[in-house]
Every structure is written in C-alpha cells, then in structure tokens.
C-alpha positions as CSV (number, residue, x, y, z in Angstrom):
1,X,-107.1,-211.0,76.7
2,X,-106.8,-212.2,80.4
3,X,-110.4,-211.0,80.9
4,X,-111.8,-213.2,78.1
5,X,-110.0,-216.2,79.5
6,X,-111.6,-215.4,82.9
7,X,-115.0,-215.0,81.3
8,X,-114.6,-218.2,79.2
9,X,-113.5,-220.1,82.5
10,X,-116.5,-218.9,84.4
11,X,-118.8,-219.5,81.6
12,X,-117.6,-223.1,81.3
13,X,-117.7,-223.7,85.2
14,X,-121.3,-222.5,85.2
15,X,-122.7,-224.3,82.4
16,X,-121.1,-227.5,84.0
17,X,-122.5,-226.9,87.2
18,X,-126.2,-226.3,85.6
19,X,-125.7,-229.4,83.8
20,X,-124.7,-231.4,86.8
21,X,-127.7,-230.1,88.7
22,X,-130.0,-230.4,86.2
23,X,-129.4,-233.7,85.1
24,X,-129.1,-235.3,88.4
25,X,-131.8,-237.9,88.9
26,X,-134.5,-236.5,91.0
27,X,-136.0,-238.9,93.7
28,X,-139.5,-239.9,93.1
29,X,-141.4,-240.7,96.4
30,X,-144.9,-241.8,96.6
31,X,-147.1,-240.1,99.2
32,X,-147.3,-242.5,102.5
33,X,-151.0,-243.0,101.7
34,X,-150.1,-245.0,98.6
35,X,-146.8,-246.6,99.9
36,X,-149.0,-248.3,102.5
37,X,-151.5,-249.8,100.1
38,X,-151.3,-253.6,99.6
39,X,-152.1,-255.2,96.0
40,X,-155.7,-256.4,96.0
41,X,-154.8,-258.5,93.1
42,X,-153.2,-261.9,93.4
43,X,-150.2,-262.6,91.6
44,X,-151.1,-265.9,89.5
45,X,-150.9,-266.9,86.0
46,X,-154.1,-264.9,85.0
47,X,-153.1,-261.6,86.4
48,X,-149.5,-262.0,85.4
49,X,-151.1,-262.5,81.6
50,X,-153.2,-259.4,82.1
51,X,-150.5,-257.4,83.1
52,X,-148.1,-258.4,80.9
53,X,-150.7,-257.7,77.9
54,X,-150.9,-254.2,79.5
55,X,-147.3,-253.8,79.8
56,X,-146.9,-254.6,76.1
57,X,-149.3,-252.2,75.1
58,X,-148.3,-249.2,77.3
59,X,-145.2,-249.7,78.9
60,X,-142.6,-251.7,76.6
61,X,-141.8,-249.1,74.3
62,X,-140.2,-247.1,77.1
63,X,-139.3,-249.5,79.4
64,X,-138.5,-252.5,77.3
65,X,-139.3,-256.0,76.9
66,X,-137.6,-257.1,80.5
67,X,-137.9,-253.5,82.0
68,X,-134.2,-252.6,81.8
69,X,-135.2,-249.1,80.5
70,X,-134.1,-250.0,76.9
71,X,-137.5,-249.7,74.9
72,X,-137.6,-248.3,71.6
73,X,-138.5,-244.9,72.8
74,X,-136.1,-244.6,75.5
75,X,-133.3,-242.9,73.5
76,X,-135.5,-240.1,72.5
77,X,-136.4,-239.1,76.3
78,X,-134.6,-236.6,78.4
79,X,-135.7,-238.5,81.6
80,X,-133.9,-241.6,82.3
81,X,-136.2,-244.4,82.1
82,X,-134.6,-246.6,84.8
83,X,-134.3,-250.3,85.2
84,X,-137.4,-251.9,86.7
85,X,-135.5,-255.2,87.5
86,X,-133.0,-253.4,90.0
87,X,-133.3,-253.5,93.7
88,X,-134.2,-249.9,93.9
89,X,-137.0,-250.4,91.9
90,X,-138.1,-253.8,93.1
91,X,-138.1,-252.7,97.0
92,X,-140.6,-250.2,96.4
93,X,-144.1,-251.1,97.7
94,X,-146.7,-252.2,95.2
95,X,-148.6,-248.9,96.2
96,X,-145.6,-247.0,95.3
97,X,-145.6,-248.6,91.8
98,X,-149.3,-248.0,91.7
99,X,-149.0,-244.5,92.4
100,X,-146.3,-244.1,90.0
101,X,-148.1,-245.8,87.1
102,X,-151.5,-243.9,88.0
103,X,-150.0,-240.3,88.2
104,X,-146.8,-240.3,86.2
105,X,-144.4,-237.7,86.1
106,X,-142.3,-235.5,83.7
107,X,-141.9,-237.6,80.6
108,X,-143.6,-240.7,82.4
109,X,-147.2,-240.2,81.5
110,X,-150.3,-240.6,83.7
111,X,-152.2,-243.5,83.2
112,X,-155.4,-242.6,84.7
113,X,-157.1,-242.2,81.4
114,X,-155.3,-245.0,79.4
115,X,-155.8,-247.6,82.0
116,X,-159.0,-246.1,83.9
117,X,-159.7,-249.5,85.8
118,X,-157.4,-249.6,89.1
119,X,-157.6,-253.3,88.9
120,X,-155.6,-253.5,85.6
121,X,-153.1,-250.9,87.2
122,X,-152.6,-253.6,89.9
123,X,-151.9,-256.2,87.3
124,X,-149.3,-254.1,85.8
125,X,-147.7,-254.1,89.1
126,X,-147.9,-257.7,89.5
127,X,-146.3,-257.9,86.1
128,X,-143.4,-255.4,87.4
129,X,-142.8,-257.8,90.3
130,X,-142.3,-260.6,87.7
131,X,-139.4,-258.6,86.1
132,X,-137.0,-259.3,88.7
133,X,-136.7,-262.8,88.0
134,X,-135.8,-262.1,84.3
C-alpha cells in the first residue's frame, strides 16, 4: 500500500514537472542579421492600409482584430499566440518582426510562400506597429 502511494506521488510530481517544462514559453530570438534590419517601407496611410489588408487575410484569425492574440483560431492552438500590443512585442525591432513573420515557428506558419513579396511583409510590420495604439 505504502509503495503504491509513493509511486503515485512520484508519478504526479513527474507529470507536473514535465507539464511545467513543456508549456513554458520558449524564447523566440531573431538572428542578429534580422534584428539590425531597418524597415524600408515608410509608415503612411498607404502602407498601413496594405498591411491591414494582409493582416486581415493572413494574421487576424489567430492574432485577433487588434493583435491581442484572441483570434477565432487561437483557442485551438497549443502554442500561446501572444499579445502583439504588449511592450514585449512592440519593443522588438522591425527586422525581428519581419524574420518571425517570414520564417514562422511551431504553429506560427512561415509566410515565405503566402506573402512572397518582401515589401508586403514589411507592410505587415508597419501594421503591427500601429497595434500598440489600439
């Protein structure tokens, strides 16, 4: 009986430790090459409009209308979508955001083929920057 209790306690502890380790938010750092990149697209009404259209088509379903990570598909994902209006997201360089959109990770898809025009990805970055004011 005592052995069963110890075994169950060990099993429970192991499960909790595994869950904590597995579900911890993994850091997502962009390579320095990208971090140092500047956005060649000027933030203006035209680039914001284009970026918003791309956002609605490709990003809104997970990231939500205002970037809070509350899109219609977000609850179905195992990966936390994240709040793009947060200081943590907004403090990233434009190049880091460009890299993450382009390359993707885990359940965040790569957009190399869906948005093959780099200028359009930069327009999405311009739009993401506008989310901090919402």
